[in-house]
PAGU-679562 format. One record per residue: residue number from 1; y, z, x of N, C-alpha, C in turn; residue in three letters. Coordinates in pm, 1 decimal, always signed. Example, Ala and Ser with C-alpha at 12.3 -4.5 7.8 and 13.67 -1.06 7.14 Angstrom:
2
1  -569.0  +780.0  +1319.0  -450.0  +780.0  +1230.0  -330.0  +780.0  +1320.0  ALA
2  -225.0  +708.0  +1285.0  -106.0  +714.0  +1367.0  +3.0  +787.0  +1290.0  SER
***
This chain:
56
1  +10091.5  +9262.1  +10596.0  +10064.5  +9161.1  +10677.2  +10142.3  +9036.8  +10624.6  MET
2  +10161.8  +9019.4  +10503.3  +10238.9  +8906.2  +10452.1  +10384.8  +8915.4  +10484.9  GLN
3  +10444.3  +9030.3  +10484.5  +10577.3  +9049.8  +10531.6  +10594.5  +9009.9  +10672.8  PHE
4  +10497.4  +9055.6  +10753.0  +10498.6  +9030.5  +10897.9  +10495.8  +8881.6  +10924.2  ALA
5  +10409.1  +8812.1  +10861.5  +10394.4  +8667.1  +10884.8  +10521.7  +8594.4  +10827.7  SER
6  +10580.7  +8633.5  +10728.9  +10702.5  +8574.5  +10673.6  +10818.4  +8587.5  +10763.5  GLY
7  +10825.6  +8714.9  +10818.3  +10943.1  +8734.0  +10911.0  +10920.5  +8666.1  +11041.7  MET
8  +10807.1  +8672.6  +11098.5  +10789.1  +8618.8  +11227.8  +10777.7  +8466.1  +11229.0  LEU
9  +10757.5  +8405.5  +11111.6  +10756.3  +8269.0  +11099.4  +10887.8  +8203.8  +11139.0  ARG
10  +10994.3  +8281.3  +11110.2  +11132.7  +8234.8  +11145.0  +11155.4  +8231.2  +11290.4  ALA
11  +11063.8  +8286.9  +11370.2  +11087.1  +8286.6  +11515.5  +11004.5  +8170.4  +11580.9  MET
12  +10935.2  +8093.1  +11501.8  +10847.3  +7986.0  +11565.8  +10931.2  +7850.9  +11563.0  SER
13  +10946.2  +7791.4  +11676.5  +11023.4  +7672.3  +11690.7  +10953.6  +7550.1  +11622.0  PRO
14  +10831.6  +7562.1  +11579.3  +10764.0  +7454.2  +11509.8  +10750.9  +7471.7  +11352.6  VAL
15  +10815.8  +7573.2  +11298.4  +10818.1  +7601.7  +11161.6  +10904.2  +7490.5  +11099.8  ALA
16  +10862.3  +7456.3  +10977.2  +10941.8  +7343.3  +10915.0  +11086.0  +7376.2  +10896.1  GLY
17  +11103.4  +7501.2  +10843.8  +11252.0  +7529.5  +10811.5  +11333.1  +7537.5  +10942.3  VAL
18  +11282.9  +7580.0  +11049.7  +11361.6  +7575.3  +11175.3  +11387.7  +7438.0  +11221.9  ILE
19  +11292.7  +7344.2  +11205.9  +11315.8  +7211.8  +11249.1  +11409.0  +7141.4  +11154.4  ILE
20  +11412.4  +7172.8  +11021.3  +11507.3  +7119.9  +10930.8  +11649.1  +7170.7  +10950.5  ALA
21  +11661.0  +7295.5  +10974.9  +11803.1  +7352.1  +11002.8  +11854.5  +7302.7  +11135.6  VAL
22  +11767.6  +7295.5  +11238.0  +11810.3  +7240.1  +11362.9  +11856.2  +7100.7  +11356.4  ALA
23  +11779.0  +7018.5  +11274.6  +11817.4  +6880.4  +11255.8  +11946.4  +6868.9  +11181.6  GLY
24  +11970.4  +6946.9  +11079.7  +12096.5  +6941.2  +11001.7  +12215.2  +6984.8  +11081.9  ALA
25  +12182.7  +7086.3  +11172.5  +12298.0  +7131.4  +11257.8  +12318.0  +7043.8  +11379.6  ALA
26  +12225.2  +6967.1  +11416.2  +12238.2  +6879.2  +11534.8  +12206.7  +6955.5  +11661.1  GLY
27  +12129.6  +7056.5  +11660.6  +12094.4  +7138.4  +11776.5  +11940.2  +7141.3  +11793.1  ILE
28  +11896.9  +7193.0  +11909.4  +11746.9  +7199.5  +11929.8  +11699.4  +7317.4  +11847.7  SER
29  +11568.3  +7310.1  +11812.3  +11498.5  +7420.1  +11746.8  +11497.3  +7551.8  +11821.3  PRO
30  +11489.2  +7534.3  +11957.2  +11488.3  +7655.7  +12051.1  +11629.2  +7732.9  +12033.3  MET
31  +11733.7  +7658.8  +12015.1  +11859.2  +7728.9  +12004.2  +11867.0  +7806.9  +11875.5  ALA
32  +11807.3  +7754.1  +11774.0  +11796.9  +7831.1  +11641.4  +11713.8  +7953.6  +11668.3  VAL
33  +11600.8  +7940.5  +11733.8  +11511.2  +8059.5  +11754.0  +11569.8  +8161.1  +11836.2  VAL
34  +11646.9  +8119.1  +11941.8  +11719.5  +8216.0  +12022.9  +11816.8  +8289.6  +11949.3  ARG
35  +11877.6  +8237.2  +11844.9  +11980.7  +8318.5  +11763.7  +11910.7  +8404.4  +11662.8  ARG
36  +11789.2  +8378.6  +11627.6  +11722.3  +8461.2  +11515.0  +11612.1  +8557.9  +11567.5  THR
37  +11584.9  +8561.4  +11694.1  +11469.0  +8649.3  +11727.9  +11507.3  +8787.7  +11726.8  TRP
38  +11621.4  +8826.4  +11757.4  +11661.0  +8971.4  +11752.9  +11662.0  +9027.1  +11608.2  ILE
39  +11733.9  +8959.9  +11519.2  +11724.7  +9008.7  +11372.8  +11578.4  +9007.5  +11321.6  PRO
40  +11497.5  +8914.2  +11353.2  +11369.1  +8910.5  +11300.3  +11280.4  +9026.7  +11360.9  MET
41  +11296.6  +9059.6  +11484.8  +11225.8  +9173.7  +11541.1  +11279.2  +9306.6  +11478.8  LEU
42  +11402.3  +9325.0  +11464.0  +11463.0  +9443.3  +11392.0  +11404.6  +9450.7  +11250.4  VAL
43  +11391.8  +9343.8  +11178.1  +11341.8  +9340.8  +11040.6  +11198.1  +9376.5  +11042.8  GLY
44  +11119.5  +9326.0  +11144.0  +10975.4  +9353.0  +11152.7  +10956.1  +9509.6  +11182.7  MET
45  +11032.0  +9560.3  +11270.6  +11022.0  +9709.6  +11295.0  +11055.7  +9789.5  +11177.1  VAL
46  +11163.0  +9748.7  +11106.7  +11203.4  +9818.3  +10987.9  +11098.9  +9813.1  +10882.5  THR
47  +11031.0  +9700.4  +10864.1  +10921.1  +9687.2  +10765.8  +10800.4  +9775.5  +10802.1  THR
48  +10767.1  +9771.7  +10930.4  +10657.4  +9859.1  +10969.5  +10693.3  +10013.3  +10947.0  LEU
49  +10812.4  +10055.2  +10982.7  +10851.0  +10190.8  +10957.0  +10851.7  +10221.4  +10805.5  ILE
50  +10906.1  +10129.4  +10727.4  +10905.4  +10158.5  +10580.3  +10765.4  +10165.9  +10523.1  ALA
51  +10673.4  +10081.8  +10579.6  +10536.0  +10083.8  +10537.8  +10474.1  +10215.3  +10564.3  ASN
52  +10492.3  +10267.1  +10688.9  +10440.8  +10390.5  +10729.0  +10494.5  +10508.8  +10642.3  ALA
53  +10620.2  +10504.1  +10610.3  +10686.6  +10619.3  +10529.3  +10634.3  +10611.9  +10392.0  VAL
54  +10631.6  +10496.1  +10327.8  +10595.2  +10489.2  +10186.9  +10447.6  +10487.0  +10158.2  PHE
55  +10367.1  +10433.1  +10247.9  +10227.8  +10425.5  +10221.5  +10137.0  +10489.6  +10322.1  PHE
56  +10202.6  +10552.7  +10425.5  +10123.2  +10601.1  +10541.1  +10071.9  +10736.8  +10527.3  GLY
***
């Protein structure tokens, strides 16, 4: 559950790190989220599969 929350937090446009990165880059937080949602979902699925293989 901790891995899931850590990975999916990067998809939230109100997360502090997303706001900071968007501000430093001069773009909107939604633009950052649009660029990161596919890798975050792939990482989440990979984590779930690895969890099932190793602990399932």
